[in-house]
N, C-alpha and C positions, 0 to 999 in steps of 0.2 A: 408461652413463647415457643414456637416451633422452629427447629433449625432446618435450613434448607441449603442444598448445594455446597457452597464454599464453607459455611459454618461447621457442618459435620466433618468435613475434611480437616479443618483446622483443629477441631477437638481431637480427632483421631491422631493427627500429627503431634499434638501436645502430649497426649497419653503415650504415644510411641517414644517421644524424646525423653519424657520422665522415666519411662520403663528402661530405656537404654542407659540413662544416667544412673539409675538405681543399680542396674545389672553390672555396669563396668566400674562404677565409682564406689559402690557400697551403700549401705543403709544411711550413713551420716551425710552423704552428698545430697539427698533429697529431704528437705526439711519443710516444715510449715512456714507460711509467710510470717513476717514479724507481727507481733500483736498490735492491735489498734488501741490508741489511748482512749480510755473510758471517761465519760463526763463525770461519773460518780464512782470512783474506784472502790468505795466501801460496799457497793451493791454486789459485787462479784468477788468471791474469795480467789486468791491467787492460785493458779494452776501449778501443779508440781512440774518442775522442769525435767524434761527427758534428758537422760545422759546420752551424749554422743560418743562416749568412750567405746573403743573397740570391744566387741564381745570376746570373751575368752575362747580360745580355740578348743575344739572338741578333744577329748582325751585320745591319745594314740590307740590304735586297735590293740586289744590285749593279745599277748602271745602266751601260749601255755608254757608252764614250767618245764614239761618234758621237752618241748621244742627248743627252749633256751639251753637246757642241759645237753640235748643232743647236738645242737650247733656248736657249743663249746667243746664237747668231746670230739666231734667230727673235725673241728679245726685243729685240735691237738693231734689227732691221728692221721690227718691227710699226709700221704706219702711216707708213712712210717709203718713198721710192722712190730709185733711183739715177738721177738725171736726166741727160739729154743735150740738147744743142741740137736743135731740130726738124730732121729730115732730115740729121743730122750724127752723126759718131762722137766729137765733142768732149764729154768728160766734164765736167760742171759742178762747181764747187767743193763744192756740197752733197753730190754723189755721192762726191767724194773723201773728205770727212769720214766718211761712212758706211763706205766701203771701208777707211779707216784703222782703224776699229774692228774690222771683219771680219779684217783682216790681223793685228791684235794677238791676236785669239782664235785664229787659225790658227797663230801662232807658239807658242802654249801647248802644242799637241799636234801634232807632226810626222807622226802617222799619219793625220790627217784629210785627206781629199781632197774637193774641191768641184767639182761640175758647175755651170758658169755657163751659165744659159739666158737667151736674149734673145728677146722677142716684139715684134712690131710691130702697128700698127693696120691698118685696111683702106685707109687713104689712100695712093694711089700704086699703081704697077704691082706685081704680085705678085713678080716677079723682083727688082725694085729693093728691095722690102721684105725679101726673103730675104737679099740681099747686105748691106743695112744692118744687119740683125739679127746676121749673122755678124761684121761689122766691130765692132759694139758689144760682143759677147762677147769678141772679141780685145782691144779697148781695156780692158775690165775685167780680163782676165787679165794684160795687160801692166802695168797699174797695180799689181795685187797682186804681180807679180814685182818691180816697182820698190820694193815695200815689204818685200822679203826673203822672199817665199813662193816655193818651188821650183815651176817651171813644170810639172813632172810631177805635181804635186798638184792642178792646175787643168785641168778638161776643158771647153773651150768648145763650146756647141751653140747655133746660131742657128736661129730659127723665123720663119716669116712669120705672117700674121694667122690662120692656121688654128687656132692654139691660143688664141684670144681668150677672155678671162675675163669680159668685159663687152660690152654692146651698143655697137658702134662708131658708132651713129647720132648720139650726142651728143659734145660736146667732152670731157666728163668720162669717158665710156666709152672714147673713143680714147686719152685720157691713161692710163687704167688698163691698157689693152692694150699700151701702149709701156712694157715693164717688163723688168727683170733679175730672175731668180730664182736662188737658190743652193740646190743639193741637196747634202746632207752624207753622206759615207760614210767608210770607212777603207781604207787600203791592204790588199789581200788579200781584199776583198769581191768 
């Protein structure tokens, strides 16, 4: 039997309608026609019924542990600073509260390592700023160690004013440049 003219159009239209039904309504909407009753049912074994239950959704995309830890710590630190006394390595109580939260998050995953960065402003001699910055990172590391974090998970790095993030011509700019930053990674990276 050869299809001509209208017949091929109707077949294509039917295929199109089935395709759109499948696309918009899902796999369960397009099913086989109902079975035809057999004259001798014993001749043919029953076919296994196909389940029309919804397929389980694919697992969510995996997010790396450092990304989760970084997000948690970033959320904790947004809009906050870890303050020190001016020209001192003495960590103020507000800074200890913040570091207690960081330590709690670090205890949740022992594979996370943290690089502790400290910067200074342009006030004072460059060498003194560098030394102060290094001492402040050491103070943060020592505080986190006192909170139960293993020292090998903490990498201190002190910088002078060369990594300023704000203009140091104002008190606010200098305050923003005197900061501690935490960079998150995992062991083996």
